[in-house]
C-alpha positions as CSV (number, residue, x, y, z in Angstrom):
1,M,52.5,151.1,128.9
2,R,52.7,147.6,127.3
3,E,54.8,148.3,124.2
4,V,58.2,150.0,123.7
5,V,59.1,151.2,120.2
6,I,62.7,150.4,119.1
7,Q,64.1,151.5,115.8
8,I,65.7,148.7,113.9
9,P,67.8,148.6,110.7
10,T,66.0,148.1,107.4
11,L,65.3,144.5,106.9
12,E,65.0,142.2,104.0
13,A,62.1,139.9,103.5
14,E,61.5,137.0,106.0
15,Q,64.0,138.0,108.6
16,N,63.9,137.2,112.3
17,I,64.8,139.6,115.1
18,E,65.6,138.6,118.6
19,I,65.6,141.2,121.4
20,D,66.9,140.4,124.9
21,V,65.1,142.5,127.5
22,K,65.0,142.5,131.3
23,I,61.5,142.9,132.8
24,N,61.6,143.4,136.6
25,G,65.1,141.9,136.7
26,R,64.1,138.8,134.6
27,K,65.8,138.3,131.3
28,R,63.5,137.4,128.4
29,T,64.1,137.0,124.7
30,I,61.4,138.3,122.4
31,K,61.3,137.1,118.9
32,Y,59.9,139.0,115.9
33,R,59.5,138.0,112.3
34,V,59.2,140.5,109.4
35,E,57.7,139.2,106.2
36,I,57.2,141.1,103.0
37,I,54.2,140.3,100.8
38,D,54.9,141.1,97.2
39,W,51.9,141.9,95.1
40,E,51.8,139.6,92.1
41,E,51.0,142.6,89.9
42,D,51.7,146.3,90.6
43,E,48.2,147.2,89.5
44,L,46.1,144.8,91.6
45,P,42.9,146.4,92.8
46,V,42.8,147.4,96.5
47,G,40.2,144.7,97.2
48,E,42.4,141.9,95.8
49,K,45.4,143.2,97.8
50,I,43.3,143.1,101.0
51,E,42.3,139.5,100.2
52,V,45.9,138.4,99.6
53,L,46.8,140.0,103.0
54,R,43.9,138.4,104.8
55,H,44.8,135.0,103.4
56,F,48.5,135.4,104.3
57,I,47.7,136.3,107.9
58,K,45.0,133.6,108.4
59,E,47.4,130.9,107.1
60,H,50.4,132.1,109.1
61,E,51.9,129.9,111.9
62,K,49.7,130.0,114.9
63,S,52.7,130.3,117.3
64,W,53.2,133.8,116.0
65,E,50.9,136.7,116.5
66,L,50.3,139.7,114.2
67,I,51.8,142.8,115.6
68,Q,51.9,145.4,112.8
69,I,51.0,145.8,109.2
70,G,53.3,148.3,107.7
71,A,52.7,151.0,105.1
72,P,52.1,149.4,101.7
73,T,54.1,150.4,98.6
74,K,53.1,149.9,95.0
75,G,54.8,146.5,95.0
76,N,54.6,145.1,98.5
77,I,53.6,145.4,102.2
78,P,55.7,144.5,105.3
79,I,54.0,142.5,108.1
80,M,55.5,142.0,111.6
81,F,54.7,139.0,113.8
82,R,55.9,138.3,117.4
83,Q,56.4,134.8,118.7
84,K,53.8,134.0,121.3
85,M,55.2,133.6,124.8
86,P,54.4,130.4,126.7
87,Q,52.0,130.9,129.6
88,T,53.6,130.7,133.0
89,T,52.1,129.9,136.3
90,D,54.9,131.4,138.3
91,E,53.5,134.0,140.8
92,G,56.6,136.2,140.3
93,S,55.8,136.7,136.6
94,R,52.6,138.7,137.3
């Protein structure tokens, strides 16, 4: 199992979350970012909403990876990113 699901409180737009975890006795901080994309118009066609979403993801900072696209509402859609972890060469980290 690679992922663990943790319930977090309701977040406002553009909030960062830091979670400290121990993996095999080693402490790591994992950083998440939740961003809300507001549709410019409530009645945008689905195709246009998809294009807005694609553009937002494509232009997002490369040091963050897309983790989840939440359920859309009539006015917005939440997107969660996780900060990429630096690659290590430590044999103990495998």
